[in-house]
C-alpha positions, 0 to 999 in steps of 0.5 A: 500500499505504501508503494501506490500512495507513493506512486500516486503522491508522486503523480506517476503512471504505470507505463504497462508492458508488452510481453510476459505477464510476470516479472519476479518468481520465487524459483521454487519447485511446482507446488511452491512456486510464486509469480509476481509481477514486480517490476515496471516503468512508470512515468509523470506527465510530463515524461507523456508529453515529451515521449508519448509512444512509450514501450516497456517490453518484460523480456525472459529472464536469464539467470536471474529471479526477475526478467529485464525490462527494456524502455522504448522511448520512440520520439517522434520526426518532426515530418511525420512518420516514415514507413518501410517500403519494399520495392520490387525491383530489389530483388532483381539486384545480384547483391539484394539476397545475400545483403539480406542473408547477411542481416538475418544471420546475425547473432540476436538472443532473446525469445524467438519473438523478440529474435524476429522482431529485432531481425525485422528492425534491422532488415528494414534499416540496412535494406533502407540504407542500402537502397540508398546506396545502390538508387539513390533518393528515390522517393525524393525524386518523385516528389522532384519529379511532381513538383516539375509536373505542378509547374508545367501544369500552372503555364 
């Protein structure tokens, strides 16, 4: 109760979580094991205003009675959200498949879903950079052509 009163007195809120429901175990056998959610992310109103896209993930425990927490802070970009776009022309490039294999084969530790998530993030970042090296900024080129087209329509 003292802890809950402190949270309320300080104006903190629980950030919630993804992943495992419990963050601590007494590690005893099946009949006397106890599971609790003892570890959590807390934030005040100022934090939430500055970092509204904050996620807390409860990861798999490795050698401790507590599970580690991962706090991900996503800062909004000024120009809006940029989504990953897969371009079909990439697969026709000779070094595409070896590049994808190189990124995908990198060692990542954690639960199966965490590994998959991290590999997808690394792949989307890597492919975006690779595409700019191979083809330049094609999205900027498209914007330039749109502007030229609009300018030609005005004349």
